[in-house]
C-alpha positions as CSV (number, residue, x, y, z in Angstrom):
1,M,-60.0,-20.1,213.9
2,K,-61.7,-22.7,212.9
3,E,-65.4,-22.1,211.2
4,L,-66.3,-25.3,212.9
5,T,-65.5,-27.3,216.2
6,D,-64.5,-31.1,215.9
7,K,-68.3,-31.9,216.7
8,Q,-69.7,-29.7,214.5
9,Q,-67.5,-30.6,211.6
10,G,-69.0,-34.8,212.7
11,V,-72.3,-33.7,212.6
12,W,-71.7,-31.8,209.3
13,E,-70.6,-34.2,208.1
14,Y,-72.7,-36.9,208.7
15,L,-75.4,-34.6,207.6
16,L,-73.9,-34.5,203.9
17,G,-72.9,-38.0,203.7
18,Y,-76.8,-39.0,204.9
19,L,-78.8,-36.6,202.2
20,E,-76.3,-38.2,199.3
21,D,-77.1,-41.4,200.3
22,H,-80.8,-41.5,200.9
23,D,-81.9,-37.3,199.8
24,Q,-83.5,-36.8,202.8
25,F,-82.6,-35.3,206.3
26,P,-82.1,-37.9,208.7
27,S,-83.7,-37.8,212.1
28,Y,-82.9,-36.7,215.6
29,G,-83.0,-40.4,216.8
30,D,-80.7,-41.4,213.4
31,M,-78.2,-38.8,214.0
32,Q,-78.6,-40.0,217.8
33,E,-77.3,-43.1,217.5
34,A,-74.8,-42.7,214.3
35,L,-73.1,-40.3,216.2
36,D,-73.1,-42.1,220.0
37,Y,-74.6,-39.2,221.9
38,S,-76.4,-40.0,224.5
39,S,-79.6,-37.6,224.0
40,T,-81.2,-35.8,221.1
41,N,-80.6,-32.4,223.3
42,S,-77.1,-32.4,222.2
43,I,-77.7,-32.8,218.0
44,F,-80.3,-29.8,218.8
45,Q,-77.2,-27.8,220.0
46,H,-75.5,-28.9,217.3
47,L,-78.1,-28.2,214.1
48,R,-78.8,-24.9,216.5
49,A,-75.3,-23.7,215.9
50,L,-74.9,-24.9,212.0
51,E,-78.0,-22.6,211.4
52,K,-76.1,-19.9,213.3
53,K,-72.9,-20.0,211.2
54,N,-75.0,-20.2,207.7
55,Y,-74.4,-24.0,207.5
56,L,-78.1,-24.9,207.6
57,S,-81.6,-23.2,207.5
58,K,-84.4,-23.9,209.5
59,E,-87.5,-25.2,207.8
60,G,-90.5,-25.4,210.1
61,R,-90.3,-26.1,213.9
62,G,-87.6,-28.8,214.4
63,N,-86.6,-29.3,210.5
64,Y,-83.8,-28.3,208.7
65,T,-81.9,-28.0,205.2
66,I,-78.8,-27.3,204.0
67,H,-77.7,-23.8,203.4
68,P,-78.0,-22.5,199.5
69,T,-74.2,-21.2,200.5
70,K,-73.2,-24.3,201.3
71,R,-75.0,-26.5,199.0
72,S,-71.6,-27.1,196.7
73,Q,-70.5,-29.3,199.1
74,L,-73.3,-31.9,198.3
75,K,-71.5,-34.7,196.0
76,G,-73.1,-34.1,192.1
77,F,-74.3,-30.8,193.2
78,Y,-75.8,-28.8,190.5
79,P,-76.8,-24.9,191.0
80,G,-79.6,-24.9,189.0
81,I,-80.8,-23.7,185.2
82,P,-78.8,-20.3,184.8
83,V,-81.1,-17.6,183.9
84,K,-78.8,-15.3,181.0
85,G,-80.8,-12.9,180.5
86,R,-84.9,-11.4,179.2
87,I,-86.2,-12.0,175.5
88,T,-89.5,-10.0,174.2
89,A,-92.7,-11.8,174.0
90,G,-93.5,-8.7,171.5
91,A,-92.1,-6.5,168.7
92,M,-88.1,-7.2,168.7
93,H,-86.5,-4.9,171.3
94,E,-82.5,-4.8,172.1
95,A,-81.2,-7.8,173.9
96,I,-80.7,-8.4,177.4
97,S,-77.8,-10.3,178.1
98,E,-77.0,-10.6,182.3
99,N,-76.6,-13.0,184.7
100,L,-79.8,-13.2,187.0
101,G,-78.9,-16.1,189.2
102,H,-79.9,-19.9,188.8
103,L,-83.5,-21.4,188.8
104,P,-83.9,-23.9,191.9
105,V,-81.9,-27.4,191.4
106,E,-85.3,-29.3,192.2
107,I,-86.5,-28.4,188.7
108,H,-83.6,-29.1,186.9
109,P,-84.2,-32.2,184.2
110,A,-82.2,-35.1,183.8
111,K,-79.3,-34.6,181.3
112,S,-80.0,-31.1,179.9
113,D,-76.8,-29.6,181.5
114,H,-77.3,-27.3,178.7
115,Y,-80.3,-25.9,179.1
116,F,-80.2,-22.5,180.2
117,A,-83.6,-20.0,181.2
118,L,-84.3,-16.5,180.0
119,I,-87.0,-14.0,181.7
120,V,-89.7,-13.4,179.4
121,D,-91.6,-9.5,178.3
122,G,-94.5,-9.3,176.5
123,E,-97.8,-11.4,175.7
124,S,-97.1,-12.3,172.3
125,M,-96.7,-16.2,172.9
126,I,-99.7,-16.3,175.5
127,D,-101.9,-18.7,173.7
128,A,-99.1,-21.0,174.0
129,D,-98.9,-20.4,177.1
130,I,-96.2,-18.5,177.6
131,R,-96.6,-15.3,179.6
132,D,-95.2,-11.8,180.9
133,G,-92.7,-13.0,183.8
134,D,-92.7,-16.5,182.5
135,Y,-89.0,-18.5,182.7
136,I,-88.6,-20.0,179.7
137,I,-86.2,-22.9,179.4
138,I,-84.1,-22.9,176.2
139,D,-82.1,-25.7,174.2
140,P,-79.1,-24.2,172.2
141,R,-80.3,-25.7,169.1
142,S,-81.9,-23.8,166.1
143,P,-85.7,-24.7,166.1
144,G,-87.7,-27.0,163.4
145,D,-90.3,-25.9,161.8
146,G,-93.3,-25.7,163.9
147,E,-91.5,-25.4,167.2
148,I,-90.8,-21.9,169.1
149,G,-87.3,-20.0,168.9
150,A,-85.4,-17.7,170.6
151,I,-84.2,-15.6,167.7
152,D,-81.6,-12.4,167.7
153,Y,-81.5,-10.4,164.8
154,R,-79.0,-7.4,164.5
155,G,-79.1,-7.0,168.3
156,E,-82.8,-7.4,168.8
157,T,-84.4,-10.3,170.3
158,T,-88.1,-12.1,170.3
159,L,-90.0,-15.4,170.7
160,K,-92.0,-16.6,168.2
161,T,-93.2,-19.9,166.2
162,I,-91.2,-20.7,163.6
163,E,-92.8,-21.8,160.0
164,R,-89.9,-22.5,157.2
165,T,-91.2,-21.7,153.8
166,S,-89.6,-21.5,150.4
167,G,-89.5,-17.0,150.6
168,G,-88.0,-17.7,153.9
169,V,-89.0,-18.2,157.8
170,I,-92.0,-16.3,159.2
171,L,-91.5,-16.0,162.6
172,H,-95.4,-16.1,164.5
173,P,-96.5,-14.8,167.5
174,E,-99.4,-16.5,169.7
175,N,-101.5,-14.0,170.0
176,P,-103.4,-12.3,167.3
177,A,-103.1,-8.6,168.8
178,Y,-99.4,-9.3,167.0
179,D,-98.1,-9.4,163.9
180,S,-96.1,-11.9,161.9
181,I,-92.6,-11.1,161.2
182,T,-91.0,-12.3,157.7
183,I,-87.4,-13.0,157.3
184,T,-86.3,-13.2,153.7
185,P,-83.6,-16.2,153.1
186,K,-80.5,-13.1,152.4
187,E,-81.9,-11.4,155.8
188,W,-82.0,-15.5,157.5
189,E,-78.0,-15.0,157.2
190,E,-77.8,-12.2,159.9
191,I,-80.4,-13.9,162.0
192,T,-78.6,-15.6,165.4
193,V,-80.8,-18.9,166.8
194,I,-80.3,-18.6,170.5
195,G,-82.1,-21.8,171.1
196,T,-85.7,-23.9,171.3
197,Y,-88.4,-23.5,173.6
198,V,-88.4,-26.9,175.5
199,G,-90.3,-25.5,178.6
200,K,-91.4,-23.2,181.3
201,A,-91.1,-22.0,185.3
202,W,-93.2,-19.7,187.4
203,K,-92.7,-19.3,191.0
204,T,-96.2,-18.6,192.6
205,G,-95.8,-17.7,196.0
206,G,-92.5,-19.5,197.8
207,N,-93.5,-22.5,195.0
208,W,-92.5,-23.1,191.9
209,G,-94.2,-25.0,188.8
210,L,-92.8,-26.9,185.8
211,I,-93.7,-27.9,182.5
212,F,-91.8,-29.4,179.6
213,R,-93.6,-29.2,176.0
214,S,-93.5,-33.1,174.7
215,A,-91.2,-33.7,172.3
């Protein structure tokens, strides 16, 4: 048995095409005219059927959006920035690497397919406005002097501001309650750079916020 009837499939394909061309959902009148229906009631019934079959999600009265499980059918679909684990903003702790899903596509910046996110545990970077529970966005490049870097040292991770000196590298917290960590040139060979902090995302209620650092 087909998952969609021929008419439901026609409505579905029209919706995908309209979203790709206009980046918004069509009105009932648009659908009625384009699909040559005599009334919007038929459109309403098809949308209800697509909702029941998890092709659409309801957003308020009479408003729909593509169901998350079907967004991959949109051309140019990007699932979001992958969340690859947790990182400590405090003393170094064992690295936690796991697949924790994706941040919403709506906050995905252009030309940044290589970015990934980590969830912050701790308060050592609060003066840089990085707080416990924030999703930090990481560019997998080595941090420059004065940038915030995600560092793995002997299987333990930390997030700190990087200061490069003739005697090695100093990892500075952005909270006076925490101490800096000095890594000598010899010890630096045991460091794995996870990447450079470029922004953060956080969720309040049902809404996402996003900040990117200035270049």
